[in-house]
Backbone bond lengths (Angstrom), bond angles and torsions (degrees), N, CA, C in turn:
res aa  C-N    CA-C-N  psi(-1)  N-CA   C-N-CA  omega(-1)  CA-C   N-CA-C  phi
1 M - - - 1.401 - - 1.524 110.08 -
2 T 1.262 120.04 132.98 1.457 125.40 179.26 1.505 110.06 -108.33
3 T 1.257 116.49 147.94 1.464 120.56 177.46 1.514 109.62 -113.49
4 K 1.342 114.09 128.27 1.458 120.34 178.78 1.512 109.77 -106.77
5 L 1.364 117.27 130.69 1.447 120.07 176.61 1.491 107.95 -114.06
6 R 1.341 115.77 127.75 1.457 122.44 177.26 1.525 106.63 -114.15
7 I 1.398 115.30 121.47 1.453 121.07 179.40 1.532 106.40 -107.64
8 I 1.367 111.72 119.35 1.469 118.91 -178.55 1.546 106.91 -103.62
9 Q 1.326 116.49 127.79 1.415 121.14 -177.49 1.521 111.29 -102.60
10 I 1.337 116.72 172.20 1.513 120.30 -175.31 1.508 112.92 -63.20
11 D 1.328 118.19 -25.80 1.495 121.12 178.69 1.531 112.35 -89.87
12 R 1.406 115.55 13.65 1.445 124.87 -178.66 1.506 113.81 67.44
13 E 1.324 118.30 8.28 1.453 119.92 172.67 1.493 108.79 -72.92
14 E 1.340 116.19 143.42 1.446 122.67 -177.36 1.569 110.08 -118.93
15 I 1.301 113.16 141.65 1.486 118.37 170.58 1.525 103.97 -122.27
16 V 1.354 115.53 127.30 1.444 120.07 -179.56 1.515 109.19 -113.90
17 I 1.305 114.83 127.60 1.489 121.12 174.07 1.491 105.75 -109.91
18 K 1.327 116.77 115.80 1.458 123.23 -172.06 1.516 111.36 -77.10
19 A 1.293 121.64 -30.74 1.531 122.40 -178.42 1.472 107.94 -123.62
20 A 1.303 118.70 60.40 1.485 122.02 -178.67 1.488 112.65 -72.37
21 T 1.338 115.56 134.06 1.455 120.99 176.98 1.539 109.54 -85.07
22 D 1.278 117.16 167.49 1.467 121.50 175.19 1.509 110.61 -62.40
23 Q 1.331 117.30 -33.01 1.451 120.02 -178.15 1.555 109.87 -70.86
24 V 1.307 118.72 -38.72 1.497 120.75 179.00 1.551 108.03 -65.05
25 I 1.352 116.92 -43.43 1.486 120.94 179.41 1.507 110.66 -60.27
26 A 1.312 116.70 -43.99 1.457 121.44 179.94 1.510 110.13 -64.59
27 E 1.321 119.64 -43.59 1.446 121.54 179.25 1.517 111.95 -64.28
28 A 1.295 117.45 -36.65 1.492 122.23 178.66 1.557 108.20 -66.19
29 R 1.331 118.20 -45.31 1.448 120.78 178.30 1.525 112.11 -63.10
30 E 1.346 115.63 -40.15 1.489 119.91 178.23 1.519 111.31 -63.19
31 A 1.365 116.42 -45.16 1.403 119.83 -179.37 1.558 112.37 -62.86
32 M 1.280 113.28 -38.98 1.480 119.37 179.11 1.524 113.89 -66.26
33 T 1.328 117.50 -31.24 1.474 119.89 -174.63 1.541 111.96 -95.24
34 S 1.292 119.16 -22.86 1.491 120.20 -176.44 1.497 108.90 -87.28
35 A 1.354 115.86 149.95 1.447 122.09 -175.42 1.504 114.42 -62.02
36 Q 1.302 119.18 -41.31 1.464 123.34 -179.76 1.532 112.49 -110.09
37 G 1.307 116.52 24.44 1.426 122.23 -172.60 1.542 114.09 -66.26
38 V 1.317 117.13 140.92 1.464 123.71 179.66 1.505 106.92 -136.66
39 L 1.293 117.62 130.01 1.463 124.42 175.14 1.524 108.54 -101.95
40 T 1.317 117.89 122.36 1.438 121.70 178.01 1.491 108.06 -116.06
41 L 1.364 115.54 124.42 1.437 120.84 179.49 1.508 112.05 -146.03
42 E 1.332 116.13 157.52 1.443 121.01 179.12 1.478 109.59 -114.72
43 K 1.398 116.06 133.24 1.427 119.60 177.65 1.505 108.00 -144.07
44 K 1.301 117.29 123.82 1.480 124.84 179.19 1.510 111.72 52.40
45 G 1.335 117.49 46.97 1.458 122.04 179.65 1.496 116.70 77.39
46 W 1.264 119.12 -3.00 1.471 124.17 178.88 1.532 109.53 -100.70
47 V 1.280 119.28 141.58 1.474 123.30 176.84 1.545 105.77 -109.45
48 Y 1.312 114.56 122.37 1.458 122.89 -179.16 1.507 109.79 -103.66
49 H 1.283 118.60 134.76 1.475 123.37 172.91 1.550 104.61 -122.18
50 L 1.359 115.08 101.19 1.465 118.83 -176.36 1.508 107.34 -105.04
51 A 1.345 114.46 125.80 1.462 120.18 173.35 1.530 109.48 -70.66
52 G 1.262 116.97 135.00 1.487 123.53 -177.74 1.506 110.93 -56.59
53 R 1.332 117.09 -33.48 1.517 118.66 -178.48 1.525 112.08 -73.36
54 H 1.356 116.75 -13.40 1.476 118.53 175.19 1.517 115.41 -91.65
55 I 1.364 112.90 -6.40 1.504 118.38 176.65 1.498 108.08 -89.17
56 I 1.324 119.03 122.50 1.500 118.37 177.75 1.461 112.24 -102.78
57 R 1.377 119.87 -21.08 1.451 119.45 -178.22 1.521 109.58 -157.03
58 L 1.352 116.20 147.26 1.422 123.10 172.79 1.514 106.62 -121.10
59 E 1.311 117.20 130.98 1.480 121.66 177.89 1.559 108.53 -119.98
60 V 1.317 115.00 122.70 1.448 120.94 179.81 1.493 109.25 -109.74
61 E 1.345 117.95 124.00 1.478 121.35 179.07 1.549 106.40 -122.49
62 H 1.344 113.91 141.64 1.433 119.36 176.50 1.537 107.56 -111.87
63 E 1.304 115.68 122.82 1.460 121.55 -177.74 1.501 112.10 -113.22
64 D 1.272 119.43 137.19 1.414 124.17 176.77 1.504 108.75 -85.91
65 E 1.323 118.00 122.38 1.524 121.05 -176.36 1.488 111.82 -64.51
66 Q 1.323 119.57 -31.03 1.464 123.11 -178.95 1.516 109.72 -64.57
67 D 1.341 117.26 -41.07 1.431 121.07 -179.99 1.543 112.62 -61.64
68 E 1.368 113.74 -36.60 1.463 118.27 179.16 1.510 111.76 -67.44
69 Q 1.359 115.48 -36.20 1.448 120.66 -177.78 1.511 110.84 -70.86
70 K 1.290 119.54 -33.43 1.498 124.68 179.46 1.520 111.25 -69.35
71 A 1.316 116.00 -32.76 1.495 119.89 -173.20 1.475 111.86 -72.21
């Protein structure tokens, strides 16, 4: 089972992490709830520094890998 994390920012830009770990999800939630929170992550060679106040929503989806292979 893989976990997908979708980070939606105030400008409606989305960053999707297809294989998010529990640690990444916890860091995103912490950044979003703390006053000076910043989430730093790397995706496809780019390093993102997202201010928690710019994150409006986190969506976590759990996908079964077997379902994807059958489709």
